[in-house]
Each structure stands twice: as C-alpha cells, then as structure tokens.
PDB file of N, CA, C and O in Angstrom:
ATOM      1  N   MET A   1     139.862-164.661 137.854  1.00  0.00           N
ATOM      2  CA  MET A   1     138.973-163.826 136.714  1.00  0.00           C
ATOM      3  C   MET A   1     139.465-161.893 136.546  1.00  0.00           C
ATOM      4  O   MET A   1     139.490-160.997 137.391  1.00  0.00           O
ATOM      5  N   PRO A   2     139.667-161.901 135.621  1.00  0.00           N
ATOM      6  CA  PRO A   2     140.804-161.201 134.862  1.00  0.00           C
ATOM      7  C   PRO A   2     140.095-159.680 135.256  1.00  0.00           C
ATOM      8  O   PRO A   2     138.888-159.794 135.467  1.00  0.00           O
ATOM      9  N   GLN A   3     140.536-158.516 135.370  1.00  0.00           N
ATOM     10  CA  GLN A   3     140.150-157.798 135.763  1.00  0.00           C
ATOM     11  C   GLN A   3     140.289-156.449 134.867  1.00  0.00           C
ATOM     12  O   GLN A   3     141.395-156.335 134.338  1.00  0.00           O
ATOM     13  N   TYR A   4     139.421-155.477 134.623  1.00  0.00           N
ATOM     14  CA  TYR A   4     140.434-153.929 134.117  1.00  0.00           C
ATOM     15  C   TYR A   4     139.982-153.298 135.468  1.00  0.00           C
ATOM     16  O   TYR A   4     139.290-153.705 136.401  1.00  0.00           O
ATOM     17  N   VAL A   5     140.563-152.291 135.235  1.00  0.00           N
ATOM     18  CA  VAL A   5     141.020-150.656 135.574  1.00  0.00           C
ATOM     19  C   VAL A   5     140.528-149.730 134.307  1.00  0.00           C
ATOM     20  O   VAL A   5     141.091-149.491 133.239  1.00  0.00           O
ATOM     21  N   TYR A   6     138.989-149.208 134.949  1.00  0.00           N
ATOM     22  CA  TYR A   6     138.943-148.092 133.372  1.00  0.00           C
ATOM     23  C   TYR A   6     138.795-146.634 134.080  1.00  0.00           C
ATOM     24  O   TYR A   6     138.772-146.684 135.310  1.00  0.00           O
ATOM     25  N   VAL A   7     138.715-145.639 133.628  1.00  0.00           N
ATOM     26  CA  VAL A   7     138.507-144.455 133.354  1.00  0.00           C
ATOM     27  C   VAL A   7     137.721-143.489 132.430  1.00  0.00           C
ATOM     28  O   VAL A   7     137.821-142.887 131.361  1.00  0.00           O
ATOM     29  N   VAL A   8     136.951-143.677 133.382  1.00  0.00           N
ATOM     30  CA  VAL A   8     135.924-142.356 131.886  1.00  0.00           C
ATOM     31  C   VAL A   8     136.197-140.737 132.440  1.00  0.00           C
ATOM     32  O   VAL A   8     136.703-140.177 133.412  1.00  0.00           O
ATOM     33  N   GLU A   9     135.415-140.329 130.963  1.00  0.00           N
ATOM     34  CA  GLU A   9     135.534-138.776 131.691  1.00  0.00           C
ATOM     35  C   GLU A   9     133.873-138.397 130.803  1.00  0.00           C
ATOM     36  O   GLU A   9     133.466-138.538 129.650  1.00  0.00           O
ATOM     37  N   CYS A  10     133.333-137.900 132.012  1.00  0.00           N
ATOM     38  CA  CYS A  10     131.606-137.642 132.021  1.00  0.00           C
ATOM     39  C   CYS A  10     131.880-135.862 131.515  1.00  0.00           C
ATOM     40  O   CYS A  10     132.744-134.986 131.523  1.00  0.00           O
ATOM     41  N   ALA A  11     130.361-136.143 131.075  1.00  0.00           N
ATOM     42  CA  ALA A  11     130.104-134.956 130.411  1.00  0.00           C
ATOM     43  C   ALA A  11     130.723-133.661 131.161  1.00  0.00           C
ATOM     44  O   ALA A  11     130.832-132.668 130.441  1.00  0.00           O
ATOM     45  N   ASP A  12     131.100-133.546 132.363  1.00  0.00           N
ATOM     46  CA  ASP A  12     131.122-132.230 132.398  1.00  0.00           C
ATOM     47  C   ASP A  12     132.121-131.802 132.850  1.00  0.00           C
ATOM     48  O   ASP A  12     132.379-130.790 133.501  1.00  0.00           O
ATOM     49  N   GLY A  13     133.002-133.048 132.284  1.00  0.00           N
ATOM     50  CA  GLY A  13     134.780-133.354 131.832  1.00  0.00           C
ATOM     51  C   GLY A  13     135.371-133.954 133.759  1.00  0.00           C
ATOM     52  O   GLY A  13     136.440-133.414 134.048  1.00  0.00           O
ATOM     53  N   SER A  14     135.061-134.478 134.398  1.00  0.00           N
ATOM     54  CA  SER A  14     135.175-134.796 135.975  1.00  0.00           C
ATOM     55  C   SER A  14     135.662-136.383 134.893  1.00  0.00           C
ATOM     56  O   SER A  14     135.420-136.515 133.693  1.00  0.00           O
ATOM     57  N   LEU A  15     136.194-137.135 135.570  1.00  0.00           N
ATOM     58  CA  LEU A  15     136.731-138.195 136.137  1.00  0.00           C
ATOM     59  C   LEU A  15     136.258-139.567 137.202  1.00  0.00           C
ATOM     60  O   LEU A  15     136.232-139.609 138.433  1.00  0.00           O
ATOM     61  N   TYR A  16     135.927-140.572 136.233  1.00  0.00           N
ATOM     62  CA  TYR A  16     135.485-141.585 137.153  1.00  0.00           C
ATOM     63  C   TYR A  16     136.762-142.748 136.776  1.00  0.00           C
ATOM     64  O   TYR A  16     137.181-143.033 135.654  1.00  0.00           O
ATOM     65  N   THR A  17     137.270-143.372 138.285  1.00  0.00           N
ATOM     66  CA  THR A  17     137.736-144.491 138.188  1.00  0.00           C
ATOM     67  C   THR A  17     136.642-145.300 138.599  1.00  0.00           C
ATOM     68  O   THR A  17     135.758-145.014 139.407  1.00  0.00           O
ATOM     69  N   GLY A  18     136.887-146.845 137.637  1.00  0.00           N
ATOM     70  CA  GLY A  18     136.406-147.793 138.444  1.00  0.00           C
ATOM     71  C   GLY A  18     136.950-149.091 137.743  1.00  0.00           C
ATOM     72  O   GLY A  18     137.676-148.869 136.774  1.00  0.00           O
ATOM     73  N   TYR A  19     136.694-150.588 138.111  1.00  0.00           N
ATOM     74  CA  TYR A  19     137.094-151.767 137.977  1.00  0.00           C
ATOM     75  C   TYR A  19     135.871-152.638 138.094  1.00  0.00           C
ATOM     76  O   TYR A  19     134.940-152.557 138.895  1.00  0.00           O
ATOM     77  N   THR A  20     136.128-153.669 136.906  1.00  0.00           N
ATOM     78  CA  THR A  20     135.062-154.480 136.199  1.00  0.00           C
ATOM     79  C   THR A  20     135.642-155.694 135.501  1.00  0.00           C
ATOM     80  O   THR A  20     136.822-155.879 135.200  1.00  0.00           O
ATOM     81  N   THR A  21     134.689-156.420 135.314  1.00  0.00           N
ATOM     82  CA  THR A  21     135.577-158.160 134.327  1.00  0.00           C
ATOM     83  C   THR A  21     134.547-157.429 132.751  1.00  0.00           C
ATOM     84  O   THR A  21     134.283-158.208 131.835  1.00  0.00           O
ATOM     85  N   ASP A  22     134.125-156.059 132.675  1.00  0.00           N
ATOM     86  CA  ASP A  22     133.475-155.760 131.471  1.00  0.00           C
ATOM     87  C   ASP A  22     133.365-154.799 130.973  1.00  0.00           C
ATOM     88  O   ASP A  22     132.311-154.214 130.719  1.00  0.00           O
ATOM     89  N   VAL A  23     134.476-154.461 130.740  1.00  0.00           N
ATOM     90  CA  VAL A  23     134.702-152.481 130.303  1.00  0.00           C
ATOM     91  C   VAL A  23     133.380-152.102 129.439  1.00  0.00           C
ATOM     92  O   VAL A  23     132.481-151.369 129.850  1.00  0.00           O
ATOM     93  N   GLY A  24     133.418-152.684 128.264  1.00  0.00           N
ATOM     94  CA  GLY A  24     131.824-152.246 127.487  1.00  0.00           C
ATOM     95  C   GLY A  24     130.354-152.255 128.522  1.00  0.00           C
ATOM     96  O   GLY A  24     129.793-151.251 128.960  1.00  0.00           O
ATOM     97  N   ARG A  25     129.910-153.839 128.768  1.00  0.00           N
ATOM     98  CA  ARG A  25     128.775-153.786 129.591  1.00  0.00           C
ATOM     99  C   ARG A  25     128.928-152.415 130.772  1.00  0.00           C
ATOM    100  O   ARG A  25     128.070-151.540 130.653  1.00  0.00           O
ATOM    101  N   ARG A  26     129.659-152.287 131.537  1.00  0.00           N
ATOM    102  CA  ARG A  26     130.438-150.816 132.405  1.00  0.00           C
ATOM    103  C   ARG A  26     130.095-149.411 131.957  1.00  0.00           C
ATOM    104  O   ARG A  26     129.596-148.441 132.527  1.00  0.00           O
ATOM    105  N   VAL A  27     130.497-149.625 130.852  1.00  0.00           N
ATOM    106  CA  VAL A  27     130.330-148.427 130.247  1.00  0.00           C
ATOM    107  C   VAL A  27     129.252-147.862 129.911  1.00  0.00           C
ATOM    108  O   VAL A  27     128.977-146.701 130.215  1.00  0.00           O
ATOM    109  N   GLU A  28     128.425-148.729 129.155  1.00  0.00           N
ATOM    110  CA  GLU A  28     126.624-148.816 128.681  1.00  0.00           C
ATOM    111  C   GLU A  28     125.870-148.566 130.234  1.00  0.00           C
ATOM    112  O   GLU A  28     124.890-147.833 130.364  1.00  0.00           O
ATOM    113  N   GLU A  29     126.537-149.341 131.413  1.00  0.00           N
ATOM    114  CA  GLU A  29     125.581-149.057 132.160  1.00  0.00           C
ATOM    115  C   GLU A  29     125.920-148.019 132.920  1.00  0.00           C
ATOM    116  O   GLU A  29     125.312-147.658 133.927  1.00  0.00           O
ATOM    117  N   HIS A  30     126.903-147.515 132.454  1.00  0.00           N
ATOM    118  CA  HIS A  30     126.783-145.566 133.389  1.00  0.00           C
ATOM    119  C   HIS A  30     126.257-145.128 132.309  1.00  0.00           C
ATOM    120  O   HIS A  30     125.325-144.424 132.696  1.00  0.00           O
ATOM    121  N   ASN A  31     126.294-145.106 130.744  1.00  0.00           N
ATOM    122  CA  ASN A  31     125.758-144.119 130.485  1.00  0.00           C
ATOM    123  C   ASN A  31     123.839-144.379 130.809  1.00  0.00           C
ATOM    124  O   ASN A  31     122.951-143.536 130.940  1.00  0.00           O
ATOM    125  N   ALA A  32     123.801-145.414 130.836  1.00  0.00           N
ATOM    126  CA  ALA A  32     122.042-145.487 131.232  1.00  0.00           C
ATOM    127  C   ALA A  32     121.779-145.001 132.123  1.00  0.00           C
ATOM    128  O   ALA A  32     120.700-144.414 132.050  1.00  0.00           O
ATOM    129  N   GLY A  33     122.385-144.923 133.243  1.00  0.00           N
ATOM    130  CA  GLY A  33     122.104-144.142 134.108  1.00  0.00           C
ATOM    131  C   GLY A  33     122.205-144.943 135.774  1.00  0.00           C
ATOM    132  O   GLY A  33     122.095-144.444 136.894  1.00  0.00           O
ATOM    133  N   ASP A  34     122.553-146.911 135.167  1.00  0.00           N
ATOM    134  CA  ASP A  34     122.789-147.612 136.199  1.00  0.00           C
ATOM    135  C   ASP A  34     123.778-147.734 137.199  1.00  0.00           C
ATOM    136  O   ASP A  34     123.588-148.082 138.364  1.00  0.00           O
ATOM    137  N   GLY A  35     125.517-147.231 136.329  1.00  0.00           N
ATOM    138  CA  GLY A  35     125.900-147.399 136.883  1.00  0.00           C
ATOM    139  C   GLY A  35     126.354-146.646 138.302  1.00  0.00           C
ATOM    140  O   GLY A  35     125.506-146.679 139.194  1.00  0.00           O
ATOM    141  N   ALA A  36     127.541-146.010 138.577  1.00  0.00           N
ATOM    142  CA  ALA A  36     127.787-145.787 140.161  1.00  0.00           C
ATOM    143  C   ALA A  36     127.326-143.740 139.733  1.00  0.00           C
ATOM    144  O   ALA A  36     127.466-143.008 138.753  1.00  0.00           O
ATOM    145  N   LYS A  37     126.803-143.603 141.035  1.00  0.00           N
ATOM    146  CA  LYS A  37     126.111-142.523 141.769  1.00  0.00           C
ATOM    147  C   LYS A  37     126.623-141.128 141.063  1.00  0.00           C
ATOM    148  O   LYS A  37     126.069-140.115 140.637  1.00  0.00           O
ATOM    149  N   TYR A  38     127.648-141.496 141.142  1.00  0.00           N
ATOM    150  CA  TYR A  38     128.599-140.372 140.570  1.00  0.00           C
ATOM    151  C   TYR A  38     127.962-139.869 139.110  1.00  0.00           C
ATOM    152  O   TYR A  38     127.492-138.775 138.796  1.00  0.00           O
ATOM    153  N   THR A  39     128.139-141.141 138.315  1.00  0.00           N
ATOM    154  CA  THR A  39     128.101-140.325 136.830  1.00  0.00           C
ATOM    155  C   THR A  39     126.765-140.394 136.354  1.00  0.00           C
ATOM    156  O   THR A  39     126.476-139.666 135.404  1.00  0.00           O
ATOM    157  N   ALA A  40     125.780-141.238 136.906  1.00  0.00           N
ATOM    158  CA  ALA A  40     123.994-141.118 136.884  1.00  0.00           C
ATOM    159  C   ALA A  40     124.135-139.677 136.291  1.00  0.00           C
ATOM    160  O   ALA A  40     124.009-139.441 135.090  1.00  0.00           O
ATOM    161  N   GLY A  41     124.437-138.636 137.347  1.00  0.00           N
ATOM    162  CA  GLY A  41     123.873-136.979 137.127  1.00  0.00           C
ATOM    163  C   GLY A  41     125.279-136.280 136.318  1.00  0.00           C
ATOM    164  O   GLY A  41     125.790-135.221 136.681  1.00  0.00           O
ATOM    165  N   ARG A  42     125.657-136.931 135.415  1.00  0.00           N
ATOM    166  CA  ARG A  42     126.920-136.836 134.334  1.00  0.00           C
ATOM    167  C   ARG A  42     127.489-137.583 133.488  1.00  0.00           C
ATOM    168  O   ARG A  42     128.631-138.025 133.360  1.00  0.00           O
ATOM    169  N   ARG A  43     126.173-137.697 132.710  1.00  0.00           N
ATOM    170  CA  ARG A  43     126.518-138.064 131.752  1.00  0.00           C
ATOM    171  C   ARG A  43     126.211-137.290 130.159  1.00  0.00           C
ATOM    172  O   ARG A  43     125.829-136.147 129.907  1.00  0.00           O
ATOM    173  N   PRO A  44     126.519-138.319 129.347  1.00  0.00           N
ATOM    174  CA  PRO A  44     127.143-138.865 128.587  1.00  0.00           C
ATOM    175  C   PRO A  44     128.916-139.560 129.520  1.00  0.00           C
ATOM    176  O   PRO A  44     129.708-138.876 130.169  1.00  0.00           O
ATOM    177  N   VAL A  45     128.975-140.719 129.287  1.00  0.00           N
ATOM    178  CA  VAL A  45     130.382-140.258 129.753  1.00  0.00           C
ATOM    179  C   VAL A  45     131.610-141.356 129.122  1.00  0.00           C
ATOM    180  O   VAL A  45     131.591-142.504 129.564  1.00  0.00           O
ATOM    181  N   SER A  46     132.576-141.012 128.176  1.00  0.00           N
ATOM    182  CA  SER A  46     133.858-141.640 127.426  1.00  0.00           C
ATOM    183  C   SER A  46     134.474-142.294 128.080  1.00  0.00           C
ATOM    184  O   SER A  46     134.853-141.956 129.202  1.00  0.00           O
ATOM    185  N   LEU A  47     134.841-143.905 127.278  1.00  0.00           N
ATOM    186  CA  LEU A  47     135.821-143.911 127.981  1.00  0.00           C
ATOM    187  C   LEU A  47     137.285-143.180 127.213  1.00  0.00           C
ATOM    188  O   LEU A  47     137.654-142.852 126.085  1.00  0.00           O
ATOM    189  N   ARG A  48     137.972-143.179 129.074  1.00  0.00           N
ATOM    190  CA  ARG A  48     139.383-142.682 128.743  1.00  0.00           C
ATOM    191  C   ARG A  48     140.963-143.505 128.880  1.00  0.00           C
ATOM    192  O   ARG A  48     142.060-143.029 128.587  1.00  0.00           O
ATOM    193  N   TYR A  49     140.624-145.023 129.480  1.00  0.00           N
ATOM    194  CA  TYR A  49     141.578-145.305 129.315  1.00  0.00           C
ATOM    195  C   TYR A  49     141.491-146.659 130.680  1.00  0.00           C
ATOM    196  O   TYR A  49     141.294-146.398 131.867  1.00  0.00           O
ATOM    197  N   VAL A  50     141.709-148.186 130.065  1.00  0.00           N
ATOM    198  CA  VAL A  50     141.867-149.354 130.083  1.00  0.00           C
ATOM    199  C   VAL A  50     143.351-149.541 130.621  1.00  0.00           C
ATOM    200  O   VAL A  50     144.360-148.981 130.192  1.00  0.00           O
ATOM    201  N   GLU A  51     143.216-150.772 132.017  1.00  0.00           N
ATOM    202  CA  GLU A  51     144.062-151.052 132.022  1.00  0.00           C
ATOM    203  C   GLU A  51     143.976-152.232 132.632  1.00  0.00           C
ATOM    204  O   GLU A  51     143.447-152.166 133.742  1.00  0.00           O
ATOM    205  N   TYR A  52     144.497-153.850 132.100  1.00  0.00           N
ATOM    206  CA  TYR A  52     144.273-155.260 132.613  1.00  0.00           C
ATOM    207  C   TYR A  52     145.141-155.800 133.673  1.00  0.00           C
ATOM    208  O   TYR A  52     146.333-155.498 133.728  1.00  0.00           O
ATOM    209  N   HIS A  53     144.702-156.413 134.327  1.00  0.00           N
ATOM    210  CA  HIS A  53     145.143-157.043 136.459  1.00  0.00           C
ATOM    211  C   HIS A  53     144.477-158.265 136.239  1.00  0.00           C
ATOM    212  O   HIS A  53     143.402-158.680 135.806  1.00  0.00           O
ATOM    213  N   PRO A  54     145.539-158.677 136.710  1.00  0.00           N
ATOM    214  CA  PRO A  54     145.006-160.213 136.703  1.00  0.00           C
ATOM    215  C   PRO A  54     144.048-160.876 137.829  1.00  0.00           C
ATOM    216  O   PRO A  54     143.520-161.955 137.557  1.00  0.00           O
ATOM    217  N   SER A  55     143.824-160.316 138.983  1.00  0.00           N
ATOM    218  CA  SER A  55     142.992-160.915 139.794  1.00  0.00           C
ATOM    219  C   SER A  55     141.830-159.089 140.239  1.00  0.00           C
ATOM    220  O   SER A  55     141.769-157.949 139.779  1.00  0.00           O
ATOM    221  N   ARG A  56     141.373-159.626 140.996  1.00  0.00           N
ATOM    222  CA  ARG A  56     139.618-158.431 141.634  1.00  0.00           C
ATOM    223  C   ARG A  56     141.063-157.768 142.624  1.00  0.00           C
ATOM    224  O   ARG A  56     141.172-156.547 142.518  1.00  0.00           O
ATOM    225  N   SER A  57     142.040-158.398 143.458  1.00  0.00           N
ATOM    226  CA  SER A  57     142.509-157.427 144.456  1.00  0.00           C
ATOM    227  C   SER A  57     143.416-156.922 143.893  1.00  0.00           C
ATOM    228  O   SER A  57     144.080-156.403 144.790  1.00  0.00           O
ATOM    229  N   ALA A  58     144.088-156.653 142.554  1.00  0.00           N
ATOM    230  CA  ALA A  58     144.751-156.081 142.434  1.00  0.00           C
ATOM    231  C   ALA A  58     144.403-154.864 141.314  1.00  0.00           C
ATOM    232  O   ALA A  58     145.203-153.974 141.025  1.00  0.00           O
ATOM    233  N   ALA A  59     143.598-154.947 140.974  1.00  0.00           N
ATOM    234  CA  ALA A  59     142.490-154.249 140.156  1.00  0.00           C
ATOM    235  C   ALA A  59     141.600-153.582 141.056  1.00  0.00           C
ATOM    236  O   ALA A  59     140.538-153.247 140.532  1.00  0.00           O
ATOM    237  N   GLN A  60     141.780-153.204 142.650  1.00  0.00           N
ATOM    238  CA  GLN A  60     141.213-153.180 143.489  1.00  0.00           C
ATOM    239  C   GLN A  60     141.914-151.945 144.095  1.00  0.00           C
ATOM    240  O   GLN A  60     141.531-150.890 144.601  1.00  0.00           O
ATOM    241  N   SER A  61     143.026-152.488 143.847  1.00  0.00           N
ATOM    242  CA  SER A  61     144.428-151.896 144.840  1.00  0.00           C
ATOM    243  C   SER A  61     145.045-150.883 143.833  1.00  0.00           C
ATOM    244  O   SER A  61     145.766-150.072 144.415  1.00  0.00           O
ATOM    245  N   ARG A  62     144.940-150.638 142.046  1.00  0.00           N
ATOM    246  CA  ARG A  62     145.139-150.005 141.703  1.00  0.00           C
ATOM    247  C   ARG A  62     144.183-148.799 141.245  1.00  0.00           C
ATOM    248  O   ARG A  62     144.516-147.714 140.766  1.00  0.00           O
ATOM    249  N   GLU A  63     142.637-149.399 141.585  1.00  0.00           N
ATOM    250  CA  GLU A  63     141.765-148.378 141.265  1.00  0.00           C
ATOM    251  C   GLU A  63     141.671-147.210 142.109  1.00  0.00           C
ATOM    252  O   GLU A  63     141.359-146.046 141.860  1.00  0.00           O
ATOM    253  N   HIS A  64     142.240-148.184 143.850  1.00  0.00           N
ATOM    254  CA  HIS A  64     143.036-146.702 144.487  1.00  0.00           C
ATOM    255  C   HIS A  64     143.926-146.006 144.411  1.00  0.00           C
ATOM    256  O   HIS A  64     143.865-144.886 144.917  1.00  0.00           O
ATOM    257  N   ALA A  65     144.644-146.287 143.989  1.00  0.00           N
ATOM    258  CA  ALA A  65     145.740-145.337 143.513  1.00  0.00           C
ATOM    259  C   ALA A  65     145.616-144.172 142.800  1.00  0.00           C
ATOM    260  O   ALA A  65     146.062-143.025 142.843  1.00  0.00           O
ATOM    261  N   ILE A  66     144.532-145.124 141.830  1.00  0.00           N
ATOM    262  CA  ILE A  66     143.984-143.877 140.389  1.00  0.00           C
ATOM    263  C   ILE A  66     143.705-142.961 141.218  1.00  0.00           C
ATOM    264  O   ILE A  66     144.411-141.974 141.425  1.00  0.00           O
ATOM    265  N   LYS A  67     142.128-143.342 142.026  1.00  0.00           N
ATOM    266  CA  LYS A  67     141.975-142.529 142.704  1.00  0.00           C
ATOM    267  C   LYS A  67     141.691-141.291 143.597  1.00  0.00           C
ATOM    268  O   LYS A  67     140.778-140.510 143.865  1.00  0.00           O
ATOM    269  N   SER A  68     143.724-141.701 144.084  1.00  0.00           N
ATOM    270  CA  SER A  68     144.176-141.322 144.889  1.00  0.00           C
ATOM    271  C   SER A  68     144.718-140.409 144.041  1.00  0.00           C
ATOM    272  O   SER A  68     144.883-139.341 144.629  1.00  0.00           O
ATOM    273  N   LEU A  69     145.091-140.378 142.812  1.00  0.00           N
ATOM    274  CA  LEU A  69     146.147-139.125 142.326  1.00  0.00           C
ATOM    275  C   LEU A  69     145.328-138.204 142.083  1.00  0.00           C
ATOM    276  O   LEU A  69     144.180-138.318 141.652  1.00  0.00           O
ATOM    277  N   SER A  70     146.128-136.890 142.463  1.00  0.00           N
ATOM    278  CA  SER A  70     145.437-135.560 141.519  1.00  0.00           C
ATOM    279  C   SER A  70     145.366-135.169 140.346  1.00  0.00           C
ATOM    280  O   SER A  70     146.244-135.385 139.511  1.00  0.00           O
ATOM    281  N   ARG A  71     144.019-134.372 140.075  1.00  0.00           N
ATOM    282  CA  ARG A  71     143.726-134.375 138.840  1.00  0.00           C
ATOM    283  C   ARG A  71     144.931-133.905 137.718  1.00  0.00           C
ATOM    284  O   ARG A  71     145.140-134.507 136.665  1.00  0.00           O
ATOM    285  N   SER A  72     145.558-132.885 138.109  1.00  0.00           N
ATOM    286  CA  SER A  72     147.065-133.136 137.001  1.00  0.00           C
ATOM    287  C   SER A  72     147.707-134.252 136.677  1.00  0.00           C
ATOM    288  O   SER A  72     148.267-134.456 135.600  1.00  0.00           O
ATOM    289  N   GLU A  73     147.598-135.464 138.175  1.00  0.00           N
ATOM    290  CA  GLU A  73     148.367-136.700 137.909  1.00  0.00           C
ATOM    291  C   GLU A  73     147.490-137.622 137.162  1.00  0.00           C
ATOM    292  O   GLU A  73     147.942-138.550 136.491  1.00  0.00           O
ATOM    293  N   LYS A  74     146.099-137.334 137.296  1.00  0.00           N
ATOM    294  CA  LYS A  74     145.265-138.295 136.117  1.00  0.00           C
ATOM    295  C   LYS A  74     145.857-137.972 134.669  1.00  0.00           C
ATOM    296  O   LYS A  74     146.405-138.773 133.913  1.00  0.00           O
ATOM    297  N   ASP A  75     145.645-136.753 134.481  1.00  0.00           N
ATOM    298  CA  ASP A  75     146.230-136.235 132.762  1.00  0.00           C
ATOM    299  C   ASP A  75     146.978-136.942 132.198  1.00  0.00           C
ATOM    300  O   ASP A  75     146.658-137.510 131.154  1.00  0.00           O
ATOM    301  N   ARG A  76     148.271-137.082 132.819  1.00  0.00           N
ATOM    302  CA  ARG A  76     149.041-137.289 132.600  1.00  0.00           C
ATOM    303  C   ARG A  76     149.401-138.480 132.319  1.00  0.00           C
ATOM    304  O   ARG A  76     150.332-138.927 131.650  1.00  0.00           O
ATOM    305  N   LEU A  77     148.150-139.185 133.188  1.00  0.00           N
ATOM    306  CA  LEU A  77     148.354-141.358 132.889  1.00  0.00           C
ATOM    307  C   LEU A  77     147.410-141.460 131.399  1.00  0.00           C
ATOM    308  O   LEU A  77     147.436-142.218 130.430  1.00  0.00           O
ATOM    309  N   LEU A  78     146.505-140.154 131.832  1.00  0.00           N
ATOM    310  CA  LEU A  78     145.846-140.763 130.244  1.00  0.00           C
ATOM    311  C   LEU A  78     146.063-139.882 129.161  1.00  0.00           C
ATOM    312  O   LEU A  78     146.353-138.694 129.308  1.00  0.00           O
ATOM    313  N   PRO A  79     145.915-140.500 127.986  1.00  0.00           N
ATOM    314  CA  PRO A  79     145.833-140.395 126.652  1.00  0.00           C
ATOM    315  C   PRO A  79     145.156-139.015 126.103  1.00  0.00           C
ATOM    316  O   PRO A  79     144.022-138.583 126.311  1.00  0.00           O
ATOM    317  N   ASP A  80     146.200-138.477 125.352  1.00  0.00           N
ATOM    318  CA  ASP A  80     145.383-137.505 124.789  1.00  0.00           C
ATOM    319  C   ASP A  80     144.495-137.560 124.197  1.00  0.00           C
ATOM    320  O   ASP A  80     144.679-138.587 123.542  1.00  0.00           O
ATOM    321  N   ALA A  81     143.326-137.063 123.845  1.00  0.00           N
ATOM    322  CA  ALA A  81     142.779-137.689 122.356  1.00  0.00           C
ATOM    323  C   ALA A  81     143.004-138.107 121.397  1.00  0.00           C
ATOM    324  O   ALA A  81     142.321-138.985 120.869  1.00  0.00           O
ATOM    325  N   ASP A  82     144.625-137.294 120.613  1.00  0.00           N
ATOM    326  CA  ASP A  82     144.983-137.208 119.091  1.00  0.00           C
ATOM    327  C   ASP A  82     145.557-139.184 119.992  1.00  0.00           C
ATOM    328  O   ASP A  82     145.093-140.230 119.539  1.00  0.00           O
ATOM    329  N   ASP A  83     146.367-139.159 120.971  1.00  0.00           N
ATOM    330  CA  ASP A  83     146.924-140.254 121.131  1.00  0.00           C
ATOM    331  C   ASP A  83     146.251-141.376 121.231  1.00  0.00           C
ATOM    332  O   ASP A  83     146.952-142.381 121.109  1.00  0.00           O
ATOM    333  N   ARG A  84     144.663-141.625 121.486  1.00  0.00           N
ATOM    334  CA  ARG A  84     143.954-142.600 121.967  1.00  0.00           C
ATOM    335  C   ARG A  84     143.294-142.848 120.051  1.00  0.00           C
ATOM    336  O   ARG A  84     142.764-143.918 119.751  1.00  0.00           O
ATOM    337  N   VAL A  85     143.431-141.895 119.163  1.00  0.00           N
ATOM    338  CA  VAL A  85     142.715-142.925 117.760  1.00  0.00           C
ATOM    339  C   VAL A  85     143.686-143.928 117.393  1.00  0.00           C
ATOM    340  O   VAL A  85     143.057-144.688 116.657  1.00  0.00           O
ATOM    341  N   GLY A  86     145.047-144.415 117.513  1.00  0.00           N
ATOM    342  CA  GLY A  86     145.249-145.553 117.387  1.00  0.00           C
ATOM    343  C   GLY A  86     145.013-146.278 118.271  1.00  0.00           C
ATOM    344  O   GLY A  86     145.568-147.311 117.894  1.00  0.00           O
ATOM    345  N   ILE A  87     144.460-146.539 119.449  1.00  0.00           N
ATOM    346  CA  ILE A  87     143.975-147.568 120.287  1.00  0.00           C
ATOM    347  C   ILE A  87     143.022-148.270 120.264  1.00  0.00           C
ATOM    348  O   ILE A  87     141.950-147.762 120.592  1.00  0.00           O
ATOM    349  N   ASP A  88     143.063-149.731 119.859  1.00  0.00           N
ATOM    350  CA  ASP A  88     142.068-150.251 120.164  1.00  0.00           C
ATOM    351  C   ASP A  88     141.215-150.855 120.692  1.00  0.00           C
ATOM    352  O   ASP A  88     141.120-151.896 120.042  1.00  0.00           O
ATOM    353  N   TYR A  89     140.104-150.872 121.937  1.00  0.00           N
ATOM    354  CA  TYR A  89     139.434-150.700 123.157  1.00  0.00           C
ATOM    355  C   TYR A  89     138.751-152.492 122.578  1.00  0.00           C
ATOM    356  O   TYR A  89     138.463-153.243 123.509  1.00  0.00           O
ATOM    357  N   SER A  90     138.556-153.010 121.215  1.00  0.00           N
ATOM    358  CA  SER A  90     138.041-153.886 121.027  1.00  0.00           C
ATOM    359  C   SER A  90     137.747-154.637 121.898  1.00  0.00           C
ATOM    360  O   SER A  90     136.725-154.561 122.580  1.00  0.00           O
ATOM    361  N   ALA A  91     139.047-155.879 122.029  1.00  0.00           N
ATOM    362  CA  ALA A  91     139.386-156.501 122.432  1.00  0.00           C
ATOM    363  C   ALA A  91     138.755-156.846 124.762  1.00  0.00           C
ATOM    364  O   ALA A  91     138.545-157.768 125.549  1.00  0.00           O
ATOM    365  N   VAL A  92     138.766-155.074 124.693  1.00  0.00           N
ATOM    366  CA  VAL A  92     137.722-154.815 126.453  1.00  0.00           C
ATOM    367  C   VAL A  92     136.409-154.708 126.282  1.00  0.00           C
ATOM    368  O   VAL A  92     135.434-155.197 126.852  1.00  0.00           O
ATOM    369  N   VAL A  93     136.589-153.856 125.240  1.00  0.00           N
ATOM    370  CA  VAL A  93     134.778-153.155 124.888  1.00  0.00           C
ATOM    371  C   VAL A  93     134.060-154.065 124.324  1.00  0.00           C
ATOM    372  O   VAL A  93     132.891-153.830 124.020  1.00  0.00           O
TER     373      VAL A  93
END
C-alpha cells in the first residue's frame, strides 16, 4: 500500500516528520490534537513537504533519514514559501 512521508511545521516553528497512507487525514488529526504527542501542544500545524513511497518499509526508512537531519539540512529539503505556491498537494491531501 502506498505511503507518504510528510513534514509539518508547528505553530512554534518546529518541524515534525511522519508517514501515513492519508496525508490530509493525518494533518487534520495533528490539528485536532489527535496526532502525535509532539504536535498536540504545538498547533496548528501546516503541511510543508510530502514524498510518495511504494511501501511502508520504504517510508519508515525515509522518515528515519529525515528525522536524523539537522534543522538546517531539513530547511534545505523543504521548499520555500514562494516555491510552494505552485505545488498541488490535492492528490495526497
């Protein structure tokens, strides 16, 4: 089953990385306080990045790789706000 690795930015500016089969549902869960404990006290969150992976194991590996990056490395991975204007996340959200 396809999986997506995603990065959300929390209200305090921190980043949270996870994986899911349904990015839109997962972002809604984070914003409702039903997502990860980390994001529950840092709402609202906004979607910053999504990657498709063909399997759960591939998504888990990529999630781990992203989580191990420094903040500056994560910032280079994520598109700037101006670059996100043309990104259509509707296929995954």
